[in-house]
N, C-alpha and C positions, 0 to 999 in steps of 0.2 A: 579729795578722790576726783578723778577726771570725769567728763561727761559720758565718755565710753563705757567706762567701767560702771558707772550709774545706770546706764541703760541696759547693760548686760544683767545686772543683778535685778532689775525692774522685770525683764523678760523671764528669768528663772523664777520669779518669786510666784507660786501659785496663787490664783485668784478664788478666795473662799466663796465668792457670791456667784461663780458660774453655774449656770443651770445645766446640768449633764443632760436631762431627757429631752431639753429643748434643743440641745446641740445636735443630738442624734436625729431628731425629725428633720432638723434643717439639712443636714447632710445626706439624708434619705431622700429628700425632695430634689435637693441639686443632682444627684446621681440619677434618680428617675429622668429629669430633664436632659440629661446627658446621653441617655440611652437612644439608640437609632431606632426608628420605626421598623416593624417587620419587612425582611427583604423579599419582598414578592410582588408580581406585576399588579399595579393597582393599589399598592399599599400606601402610596403617599396621597391618594384620593379620598381616603376613608377618614370620617370625623374620628377624633381620639375616643368618643364614647363607643366606636363600633369595633374597636380591637377585640373586644372580649367576644364577638361574634365569629372572629376568624378561626377556623379549625383545620387541623390536618389529618388526613387518613392514609393508613398504610396498609390497610386489609386486602388489597386487591389480588386476585390471583393472575398472574403473568405467566404464560407457558413459553418455552424455547425450545426448538428443535434444530437438528443439524441437516442441512440439504447440499447435497452434491450438485456442482455446476455441469451442466452438459455443454454449455456455449460460452465462450470467452472470446471477446475481440480485443486484438493487441495491435491492429494494422496501424502502421505508420507510428510506431511506438517513439517516444524520446529517449528511452533507454533500452540497449540490448541487454537481455538476460542470459547468462550462460553458465552451467554449472549443475551441481546436484547435492541434493539433502536427503538424509536418511534419519530417521528416528523412531523410537517405538511407538509413538501415537499415530502417525500419519503414514508411515512407511517411506517409501522412495519417491522424490519428484526430481525429474530431470527436465532441465530448460535448454533450448537452443534457439537460433534466429535464423531467418531466410532473409535476405536483402538483395536488392538490385546494385550494382556498381555503375555510376555514371562516369563519363569521361571528364577529366579536370579541366579539359578544353577542347573545344571542336576543331577539327581539320588539323589536328597535331600528328604529325607522322614520325616513325621510327629512323627514317632515313636510309640510306644506301648501306647494305650489308651489316644489318644490325645484329649485336651479339648481346645476350644476357648474362650480366654479372651477378646479379641476385634479385630477389623479389621479397618483400615482406607485407604481411597485413598488420596494421597498427589498430590497437583498439584502447581507449582511454578509460580507465577506471573511474567510476563515480561512486561506488559503494560495495559492499558485500555483506554476506550473513556466513560466518565461520571463515576457517582458515586451511581447510583441507585442500592441498595441493592438487591441482587439476591440469590435465593433458587436454587440449582442445585440437580438433581436427577441421580442416577446411575442406568442402566439397564443391563441385560445380553443380549448378543448376542444369536440368534438363528440360524444365518445363518453366512457362511463365508464371508469375506471381499473380493468383487471381486478384479480382477487384475486392473492395472492402467487405462487401456483404457475404462473401464466401469464404472469408479468411477466419476460420474458426482455430482458435489456438490449440483445441483439444483434438482436432481431426488429425487422422494419418496423413503422413507427407512421403511415405516409402517410395512413390513413383516420381517424386518431384527432383530429385538428385542422383547423381552416379554415386555409387557405393565405394568407389575407390578415391581416397583422398588425394588432394592435390597440395597438402601440406599441413604441418603442425607443429608445435612448439617443442623445441629440443629438451628444455627444462621445464619442470611442473611449476604451475603458477600458483602462488599462495596469496597474491594481492600486495606484496612488498613494494613491487614496481608499480608507478603510476601509470605505466603504457604495457599491456600485452603485445608482444613482438612473436608473430607466427611467420616462420619461414615459408616462402611458397615455391613449390618444385619448378625449376628454370624451364624444363623442357615443355611442361604444359604451358607455361608464359609465352614461350616461342611459338609453341604448334597452335595455340587458341588465340593469343592476343596479338601476335607479331606477323606471323606468315600470312594469315588471311588477309591483313591489310596491304600486303605488297602485291597482292594479286587484285584486290578489290579496294580502292581507297575510299568509297562511299561509306563503308562500314563505319568509319569515324567521323563523317560529315555531319550526323544529327545524332541525338541521344537515342531516339527511337530505332535507328538501323543499327546501333551498336546493341540495345537491349535485345533485338530479334536476333542477333549474332550470339551474345552471350548473356542469358537470362538474369544470372547472378551467381551468388554463392551461399552456402548453407555451413554456419558455424555451429558445431556441436561438442560436447565433452564426450572423451573416450575413456577416462579414469573410471574403474569401478571401486567405490569405496568399499574397505575391507571390513568396517565396521560402523555403527552409529556414528555419523558425524556430518558437517555441513561445510560445502565449498560451492556456494552461489555468488556469482559475480554479476555486477551491475556495470555498463559500460554507456557512457555518454555518446550517444549516436552522432550527435550535431558537432562535437568537439572537433577542432581545427586538426588535432593530431590523430583522428580517426580516419584511415584511407588504406588503400591498397598502393604500394610504391614499387616501380620496376626501375632496377638501376641496369644502364646498358651503354653500350658504346657503338658508334657507327665509322664508317669511312670520312664522313665529313668533319668531325670534330678536330679542332685544332690541337688540343691537347689529350692524347691518347690514355694517359693515366688517370684521368678523373671521370668517374661516370656520369652520364647524362640521367635525368630523371624523368618518369612518364607518371602521371598520378591517376588514379581511379578514386572517385571520392564518394562520400557519403553526404546526400544533401536532404533538405526536407522534402523534396519533390520523389525520391527515392520510393518505391513501393517496397514494404518491408513487413514482417511480423514475427513476433516470439512464438514459440511452441513449446508446449508442456506435455509431460508425459507422467503419469502417476500410478505408481504400484503400490496400493493399499495392503496387499497381501504380505509386504515385507514388514509390517508393523508387529510388535508383540502381540500376540492374542489376547494377553491379559490387560493391555492398556489401549489397545487400538481404537480408534473413533469410530463412533457408530453413527450411520447416515439414515435417519428414520423418517425424513420428510420428503416427500409426501406419501410415500409407501405405508408408513405407520403413524399418522399424525396423532393418534389417541395415545400412544406409548411414549410418554416423556422421561427422558433419563434425567439424573440428578445433574448432568453437566451437557454443555454442547460446545461444537468444536468449530473454530475458524482457521482456515488454512489458505494463504495466498497462492498465487500462480493458477487461480482456476480449479482449485480443489472443493472448498466448502465454505458456506456462510451460515449465519444463523435466521431462523424464522421465529420471530416473536410474537406472541399473539395477546393483544390487550383484551382478555376474555370478558371480563363482567365489568368493565369499567362504564361503558354506554348504559346498561341497565341501571347501574347505580346512580348515573347523573340523571337518567329519566325519572327515577323514583323520587327525587328531591331537588327541586329546582335549585340551583346554585350558580354562583360567578367564581369561575377558576381564577386564582391570583398567580398560582404556580404549579406545574407538573414535573416532576424531575424522575427520570428513569435511571437507576443504578444497576451496573453489572459488577460483579465481583470474580477475580481470577481463582481458579481452583488450585490448590496447593497439595502437592503430592512429591515425596521424596524421589520417586522413580521417573518424574517428568524430566525432560531437557532443561535446563536452565534458561535456555532463552525463548521459553513459551510465554513472552511478554511482547505484546504488541503496543507501541507508543501511543498510537491514535487509532481509534474506530470510527466508522461512519455508519449512519443510520439514515434509511431512506425507505421509500415505499415504491411500489410497481405501478405505473399506468401504461395500460396496453402492453404488457410485459417488458417496458423499459423502465430503468432506474428513473426517479424522481425525487428531488429533494424535499423534505420536509418544510412545512411553512416557517418553522423556526429557524432552519438553516438558511432559508432564502432571505429572511428578515434581519437576522444577525449571525454571521458565521461565528463571531468571537463567542457570544453566549452560549452558542448551540451545544458546546461541549464535545466530548468524545476523547479527550486526551486522558490518559491514565495518570492518577494521582498517587504518587509513592507514598505520600504521609497518610492519606486516607483508604489506600490499597482498593480502589474502585474506579470506574468509568462512570461519568455521570453526562446524561443529556437532558437538555430543556426542552420538552414536547408541547409546553403549554398552548401554543397556538394550534399545533396539530390536534390536540383533544378537543379544542373548542371547534375546529372544522369538522370534527366527527359528528358534532351534534347536529349539524345542519344537513347531514346525509340521512336519507331515508334507510338505504341499507349500506352502512358503512363498513369498509374494508378494515377489519381490525388486525390485520397482519401488517409489520413492518419487518425490514430486513437489516441484518447488522454484519459487516464485515470490515477488514482492516482497510485503513484509508490507502488507495494505490494498490489494491490487492492484486492487480493484474500485473503489476511489476515487482512485487515484494514476495518473499519466500516464507516469511514468518508465519508461526502459527499461534494459537492460543486456545487454552480450555477454560471456559466460562461456567459458572454456576448457573443452573436453569431456575424454573419456578417450583421445582420440586426438590431443591436442596434444602438442606437445614438453614443454610444462610442464601435464602433465595433471592431473585431478582425483586427489587424494590420499586414500586411505583408510588411515589410520595405527592399527594395532591394537597395543596394549602387552598382553602375555599372560604367563601361565605353563604351561608344559606339563605335564599330570598324569600 
């Protein structure tokens, strides 16, 4: 018999003297040593004997209400938002934008006897919500864009532009092309942009002179959606492809079959803002969002509503956590706040916001929670499709409340970049059977 066969037989032969109970105890001890310590702040600082003192409490009452925005600032946005959404929960939302146009280069003239071949406004697509085809119109501004402090995206703008359009896209746009191309009326181009410079050349000598002459343009959807649908489009304002181009000829060019170009650009220095109009009456009365804060803060619905582009946010109230902490001196190791999406067959399929943001208000201004400022990665807010909830780490925020004589128990929830995105979400409140959960892991002192 070979050595290998002898070894194989030896391995297969059971050992009669093996102590089975001893082996089980040994395996259990090894497994215990391999288990990681509890995953919470300060867990690695506790002696092994103190792990039995670590407790978790999930009994806290947390309320949530829906609050409509009355002011949203979108001044000098990175993305222009234009289009419309309509769903049974939030009704109709329409977005448009106003912007200055700057000269691509100063002291550039159209030359002798210029004639317009064509002109186009180009917008570079960066994203979209839905694919409803839309038609967009361009209007001339008749008033200057106000400074930052006055640019409320929800305020009326009826008196800021001439209602007669100077151009619109010939084919409805659904996002299949990366660049939206809107023809601009050639007669308007000549009468407004060319003819005045032939008389007064100082118009194109400085950007300030040009803005005084032509304050800018307004771009808005003119399509009316026939039924519930979404056609909201986001455009990269600072893309090199974003501009208005005039194609023209003059007596001075050598080849009269090729058009010359005159560019009007979108630059960081251009003043601009997005504008939003919400028609909540267009929602289905059976599913329509209820806005109960601050008018009726004592009535908590089973759900609360988040909608971007300046419609609504959640007001989350950490009601009894401070009293609980005061009643029993403790050390908080971790505090996790969880929000679940409401599920309803009648709700639009896209009532899912990928990333939420939780913050507080200081002097009526948004301020990040300490946990966000300390570590944005562990702060949370991203929807977990496997766990089906949003989770935030608010450990430091709760600890900071303990130091305040009259702590503000309100925190606010909205989707990330809500001033640029039209998504909506319906979340379960503290009154729902699957309520908001505040999970605190602590040690009693």
